[in-house]
C-alpha positions as CSV (number, residue, x, y, z in Angstrom):
1,M,102.8,75.1,80.4
2,P,105.3,73.7,83.3
3,Y,107.9,76.8,82.4
4,K,105.2,79.3,83.5
5,E,105.6,78.0,87.2
6,S,109.0,79.0,87.4
7,I,108.0,82.3,86.3
8,N,105.2,82.9,88.4
9,K,107.4,81.6,91.2
10,I,109.4,84.6,91.3
11,K,106.4,87.4,90.9
12,P,106.2,87.6,95.1
13,D,109.5,88.0,95.1
14,L,109.5,90.9,92.8
15,D,107.1,92.7,94.5
16,K,109.0,92.2,97.7
17,V,111.7,93.7,95.9
18,I,109.5,97.0,94.9
19,E,108.2,97.5,98.2
20,F,111.3,97.1,99.9
21,L,112.8,99.9,97.5
22,V,109.8,102.2,98.1
23,G,110.5,101.8,101.9
24,E,114.4,102.6,101.5
25,L,113.4,105.7,99.0
26,N,110.9,106.8,102.0
27,K,113.4,107.2,104.2
28,V,115.1,109.3,101.9
29,R,115.1,112.7,102.7
30,G,112.9,115.0,99.8
31,G,112.4,118.3,99.7
32,K,110.1,118.5,102.2
33,P,110.2,116.7,105.5
34,S,108.2,113.2,106.2
35,I,107.5,111.5,109.1
36,S,108.4,108.4,107.4
37,L,112.5,109.7,107.4
38,V,112.2,108.7,111.7
39,E,109.1,106.7,112.5
40,D,111.4,103.5,111.8
41,I,114.2,104.3,113.8
42,M,114.8,101.9,116.4
43,V,115.1,103.6,120.4
44,D,116.9,101.5,123.1
45,C,114.8,102.2,125.8
46,F,114.8,100.2,129.2
47,G,116.5,97.7,127.7
48,Q,114.4,96.9,124.7
49,K,114.9,98.0,121.1
50,M,111.4,100.0,119.7
51,S,110.4,101.8,116.9
52,L,110.1,106.0,117.6
53,K,106.3,105.7,116.4
54,S,105.5,103.1,119.1
55,L,107.1,105.3,121.5
56,A,105.5,108.7,120.7
57,S,103.3,110.7,118.4
58,I,105.2,112.0,115.3
59,T,103.9,115.0,113.2
60,L,104.7,117.6,110.5
61,Q,104.6,121.6,111.3
62,G,104.6,123.7,108.7
63,S,106.6,122.9,106.0
64,R,110.3,122.3,107.7
65,Q,109.5,120.9,111.3
66,I,108.9,117.1,112.9
67,I,107.6,117.4,116.4
68,I,107.8,114.1,118.3
69,Q,106.0,113.8,121.3
70,P,106.4,110.7,123.4
71,W,103.9,108.9,125.6
72,D,106.4,109.3,128.5
73,K,108.4,112.2,129.0
74,S,111.4,109.6,130.2
75,Y,111.6,108.8,126.6
76,L,112.7,112.1,125.5
77,E,116.5,111.1,125.8
78,P,116.5,107.8,124.4
79,I,114.6,109.2,121.5
80,E,117.2,112.4,121.2
81,K,120.1,109.8,121.3
82,A,118.6,107.5,119.2
83,I,118.0,110.2,116.0
84,Y,121.5,111.0,116.4
85,K,123.0,107.4,116.2
86,S,120.7,106.8,113.2
87,G,122.9,108.2,110.8
88,S,120.4,109.9,109.1
89,G,122.3,113.3,109.9
90,L,119.1,114.6,111.5
91,S,119.6,117.3,114.4
92,P,117.1,116.9,117.2
93,I,116.1,119.4,119.8
94,T,114.7,118.8,123.1
95,D,112.1,121.0,124.2
96,K,110.4,120.3,127.7
97,D,107.7,117.4,126.5
98,S,108.8,117.0,122.8
99,V,112.1,116.8,120.5
100,R,112.0,119.1,117.5
101,I,113.7,118.0,114.2
102,N,114.6,121.2,111.8
103,F,114.9,120.7,108.1
104,P,116.9,123.4,106.2
105,S,116.1,123.9,102.7
106,L,118.3,121.6,100.7
107,T,121.6,122.8,99.2
108,E,122.9,121.9,95.7
109,E,125.7,119.7,96.6
110,F,123.0,117.7,99.3
111,R,120.8,117.2,96.7
112,K,123.4,116.0,94.6
113,D,124.1,113.5,97.4
114,L,120.2,112.6,97.5
115,L,120.4,111.7,93.9
116,R,123.2,109.7,94.2
117,I,122.3,107.6,97.3
118,I,118.5,107.1,95.0
119,S,120.6,105.6,92.2
120,D,122.2,103.5,94.0
121,K,119.1,102.1,96.1
122,K,117.7,101.8,92.5
123,E,120.9,99.8,91.4
124,E,120.5,97.4,94.1
125,A,117.3,96.7,93.4
126,R,117.9,96.1,90.0
127,K,121.1,93.7,90.8
128,T,118.0,91.8,92.9
129,I,115.3,91.4,90.2
130,R,118.4,90.2,88.0
131,K,119.1,87.5,90.9
132,W,115.9,86.3,90.8
133,R,115.4,86.3,86.8
134,D,118.7,83.7,86.9
135,E,117.1,81.4,89.4
136,A,114.1,81.6,87.1
137,W,116.1,81.0,84.1
138,K,118.2,78.3,85.5
139,Q,115.2,76.5,86.6
140,I,113.8,76.7,83.1
141,Q,117.4,75.5,81.7
142,D,117.3,72.3,84.5
143,K,113.6,71.6,83.1
144,F,114.8,71.5,79.4
145,K,117.5,69.3,80.4
146,E,115.3,66.9,82.0
147,G,112.9,67.0,79.2
148,E,110.3,68.5,80.7
149,I,110.1,71.0,78.6
150,G,111.1,71.3,74.5
151,E,113.4,74.0,73.1
152,D,110.5,76.0,71.7
153,D,108.9,76.3,75.4
154,K,112.4,77.0,76.3
155,F,112.6,80.3,74.3
156,R,109.1,81.2,74.8
157,A,109.9,80.6,78.6
158,K,113.2,83.4,78.3
159,D,111.0,85.9,76.5
160,D,108.4,85.8,79.1
161,L,110.5,85.9,81.7
162,Q,112.5,89.1,80.3
163,E,109.3,90.7,80.0
164,L,108.3,90.4,83.4
165,V,111.7,91.5,84.2
166,D,111.4,94.4,81.8
167,E,107.8,95.3,83.5
168,Y,109.6,94.9,87.1
169,N,112.4,97.4,86.2
170,K,110.1,100.0,84.6
171,K,108.4,100.3,88.2
172,I,112.0,100.7,90.0
173,E,112.5,103.4,87.2
174,E,109.2,105.1,87.9
175,V,109.4,104.6,91.8
176,A,113.1,106.2,91.7
177,E,112.0,109.0,89.1
178,R,109.1,109.9,91.9
179,K,111.6,110.4,94.7
180,N,114.4,112.2,92.3
181,Q,111.2,114.9,91.5
182,E,110.9,115.1,95.3
183,I,114.3,116.1,95.6
184,R,114.4,118.6,92.9
185,E,111.3,120.4,93.6
């Protein structure tokens, strides 16, 4: 079916939306700290921007602390600055040879803020899915106008496309709900 081509063409892009959402939600603090909160912070070190994970060992200590041990002690100050400037609200503490980040228990107000952030990210993902749906639908309508597909195929394509969009919206809900559960714990 010629219309299937338009639908199959957007599947990789829809998969990327889900991958991006998962990555973004991993950066949102849950009930317990996660290395993914800091590993991709970009550090300005010797005139180059490098990810924190490429400059240091990052480990969890207990259930409320992340320890960052740079490969070279000269990275300590740039790492601390980068964490402060990251906008993550984290407060690093520098020791002799490491940077510690303590995570106090979440307050109810902070939990609500995090849930709102998750809701915003979920809505952005849904908007992107709608954009891809609209693009595929436009291609299908163009094929109909050009006579490549008939009216029955056009409506079959619309149903198939909506089924695919519903499937990806369900994935978005599942990903967001897992993160919401993590925050509520």
